[in-house]
C-alpha positions in Angstrom: 54.4 65.4 85.6 53.1 65.5 89.1 49.6 66.6 90.3 48.6 67.4 93.8 44.9 66.8 93.1 42.7 64.9 90.6 41.3 67.8 88.6 38.2 67.6 86.5 37.6 70.4 84.0 34.3 72.3 83.8 33.1 70.1 80.9 32.5 67.5 83.6 29.3 68.6 85.2 28.6 65.8 87.7 31.5 65.9 90.2 31.6 65.5 93.9 31.6 68.3 96.5 35.3 67.5 97.1 36.0 68.0 93.4 34.4 71.5 93.6 36.6 72.3 96.6 39.7 71.4 94.5 38.4 73.5 91.6 38.0 76.5 93.8 41.4 76.0 95.4 43.0 75.8 92.0 41.2 78.9 90.7 42.0 80.8 93.8 45.7 79.8 93.5 45.8 81.0 89.9 44.2 84.3 91.0 46.8 84.7 93.8 44.4 84.2 96.7 45.3 80.7 97.9 49.1 80.7 97.6 49.5 80.3 101.4 47.3 77.2 101.4 49.2 75.6 98.5 52.7 76.5 99.5 53.1 73.8 102.3 52.2 71.1 99.8 55.1 71.9 97.5 58.5 70.2 98.0 
């Protein structure tokens, strides 16, 4: 399995600002709002 980012679930409360950015990107991708930002990263 391949991951683009290190993802920490919401049960981990103390995460960095970068981790929050990754969470928001993943949530936006799942909701269909960030597919253009993620598409260039896929092979």
